[in-house]
N, C-alpha and C positions, 0 to 999 in steps of 0.2 A: 272596434266598438268597445266602449268602457265597460268595466265589470259591473255586476249588479250591486255590489257594495258601494262603489263610487256613485252610481246613479241614485241609490237610496240616500246617501249622505247629502247629495245635492238637493234632493226633494225636501229633506228635513231642514236644510239651511234656508231654502226658499220659504218654507212654511213659517219658520221663525222670523224671517225678515218681514213677511206679510203681517204677522201679528204685531210687530213693532210699528210698522207704517200705519196700520189700521188704528192702533192706539193713539199715535201722534195725530192722525186725522181727526179723531173724536175730540182730543184735547184742544186742537186748533179751532175747531168749530165752536166749542164752548167759549173759549176766550174771545173769539172774534165777535160774538154777540154782545159780550160785556163791553168791549171797547167801542163797538158801534153805538151802543146806548150812551156811553160817556161822551163821544164826539157830538152826538145830536144834542144832548143836554147842555154841553158847553157852548154850542152855537146859539142855543136859546138864551143862555145866560148873557152872552155878549150882545145879542140883539136887545135884551132888556136894558143893559147899560147904555146902549146907543139911544134907546128911546128917551132915557133921562138926559143924555148928553145933547140930544137934538133940541131940548128946550133952550139951550144956550149955545147955539152953533158958532156964534162969533167968538165965544171964549175958547173954543177948541183950537182956532187958528193961532191963539196966543200961547198955547202950551208948548212945552219943550219937545213934545212928540210930533208937532206939526211944523216946527221951524227947521230949516235945512242949513247945513254949514256951507261955508264957501269952498271947502275942500272938494275937489271933483273926484271922489273915490266911491266905490260901491262895495258894500259888505254883503257877501253871499253866505247864507246859512243852509248847509246841505244836511238833510235828515235822512238817515238810513237805519237799518236794523243792526243789531250787534251779532246776530246769528244768521246762518245760511239756511238752506233747505226751504226757501220760500219763493221758488220759481225765479222769474226774471225781475223781481221787484227792485232789488238793489242796483242791478245793472241798468235798468231803465232810469232810475233816479240819477245815477252818476252820469249817464249819457245826457239826460235832460239838462244838466248844468254845463258840463265841460264841452258839449258839442252845440250849445246854444249860441246864437249871435250875440246875445247880451254878454256872454263871457268871452267869446273869441274876438269880438270887435274891440274890447277894452285892452289897452296895453297892460303888461304885468304889474307895473307900478301903480296902477289905478284899481287893482283887484285885491280885496281882502276876503278871507275865507274862515268860517267857523264850521266845524263838523260836529254832528250829533250822531253817534253810532260808530261802531268799530269798522264797518265796511266802508264808510265814507272816508274815514281817516286812512285806512289802508290804501284806498284808491288815490288819495292825495299824495301819500308817500311814494306810491309807485310812479306817479306822474311828476314827482319832484316839485310839488306845489306847496309853498309855505302856508302853514295854518296858524291863525291867530290864537285859536283855542280849540282843543279837541275834547269832546265829552264821550266817554265810553261807559257802558254798564249803567246807563240811566235806569232807575227803577221803573218797572212797567206801570205800577199804580200811580207814579208821578205825584208823590205827596207835595204839598205846597213848598216845603223847604227846598226840595230838589229842583222843583220847577223854577223857583226864584233864583236859585244858583245859576241856572243856565240863562234865564232871561236877563238877569243883572249883568252878565258878561256881555250880552249883546247890547244892552242899553249903555254899558260903560263906554264901548267904542263910539256909540252915538253921542253920548253926553260930552265926550272929550273932543267932539268935532272932527274925528278922524275920517268920517264918511258923510256923504250927503244923501245916501239912499241905502236901505236894507232890503234885500230880496230873499225870500224864503222858498227853498226847493223841497217840496214834500208831496206825497201822493194825495189824491182826492178819492175817497171811498164812494163807490156807486152801488155795488151789490157784491155778494160773495165771489162773483166771477169776473167783475169788471172794476177797474180802477184807472184813474188818469194821473199821470205825473205832470205837475205844473210848477212853474216858477211864478210866485205871487209877490207883489210888492208888499212889504211889511211896515216900513217907515219911509217917509213921513206919513202920519196918520191923516188921511183925507178921505172924503166921501167916495171918490172914484176908486181908491184903494180898497175901501171896505166893500165896495160892490164886487170886487174880484174874489172876496171871501164869502160871497153869498149873503152879505149884510148890507144894511142901509142906514144912514144917519137920518132918522126921522123922529119926530116927537110932537106932542101937543103944544099948543101955544103956552109959553112959559110965563105969561104976564102975571098969572095968579100964583105962580110958584115962588116960594121963599127959599133961597139958597144960602145956607150959612156954612162957614163964616163969610164967604164971598163967592160970587159966581166963578171967579177965576180959580179959586182953590178947589171948588167942587169939580170944575171941568178938568183940572189937572189930575185929581184923584180918579175920576171916572175914566179918563183917557189912559192912565196907567193900568187900570184894571182891564180895559179893553185890549191893550197890547198883550198883557199876560194871558187873557182868555184866548186870543188868536193863536198864540204859541201852543197853549195846552190843547186846543182843538186840533191843531196840525199834528201834534204828537199822538193824540188818541186815534186820529185818522190813519197815521202811519202804522200804529199797532193793529188797527182793524184790517188794514190792507196786508200787513205782514202775515197775520194769522189766516186770513182768507186765502192768500197765495200759498201758504204752507198747507192748508187744508186741501186745496186743489192738487198741489204737488204730491202730497201723501196719498191722496185718492188715486192719482195716476200710477204712483209707485205700487200701491196695493193691487190695482188691476193688472199691472205688468207682472207682479209676482204671482198672481193667480194664474195668468196665462202661461207663464214660464213653468209653474208647477204642473199644470195640465200637460204641457209638452213633455216634461220630464217623466211624468207618470206613464204617458203613452210609450215613451222610449223604454222605460223600465219594463212595462208589460211585454213589449216586443222582444226585448232581450231575454226575459224570463221564458217566454213562449219558445224562442229559438233554442234556449238551453234544454227545455223539456223535450222538444222535438228531437234534438240531437241525442239525448239520453235514450229516448224510445227507439231511435234508429239503431243505436249501438246495442241495445238489448235484443232487438229483433235480429240484428246481424249475428249476434252471439248465439241465439237460439237456433237460427238456421244453420250455423256452422256445426253446432253440436249434433243437430238432426242429420 
């Protein structure tokens, strides 16, 4: 049986760990709510853009975001977190891509990969999969300059005609305890692809609308903003899922630390009681011997 000093040190260590995990749980819960609001607002912004774009649906098919290249390659964009301690989120996202038929059925020469997040880049290196571009340490607030830096790298591959399709692997936030990992089509920009993001290309009759300098220029600008909004929405949903998963993981760790603390306290009390009983027995034996 361990000594009382050892058990007391274990209890103190568990209590300190519980305080840390509880603080991390509260921080994750607070940040999760913020990213949830951002993801919802970004989706509403994209839908508003599509309402304007729907006034000239024919012009959308003429933009560079709707035209496909003759090259038969697919660009996959895998989004994960930079940090761990968020449950099985990263493992599920990595598995969603590398074990999917869309990835496995393509020969290696037809696959291109861009990673967003340190965990996805580490997984690609471990599997010895070449990466076109790896982004790590992306700012969580995702200011416009940082967002455009990532989006432009994706669009650069598209504009150069190196791929005919872009697919985005990211989580879909449902509630603090549930999220889905999905592979969504990202480009070319079409109505059926938008439906996979929970959006629709619809708008009022544009006969009375005046579009300057021209309908094609307006459609090009709106389509580019929609593409940017879809990526930003996916990033904010990733962060919402990351912090919700971290909140749940830290809650489980806090509960486990509390249960371990109770077990160690019982063990400590038993050891102390055994020590007291032993001392009383020795005193009684000594008194009896003297008598």
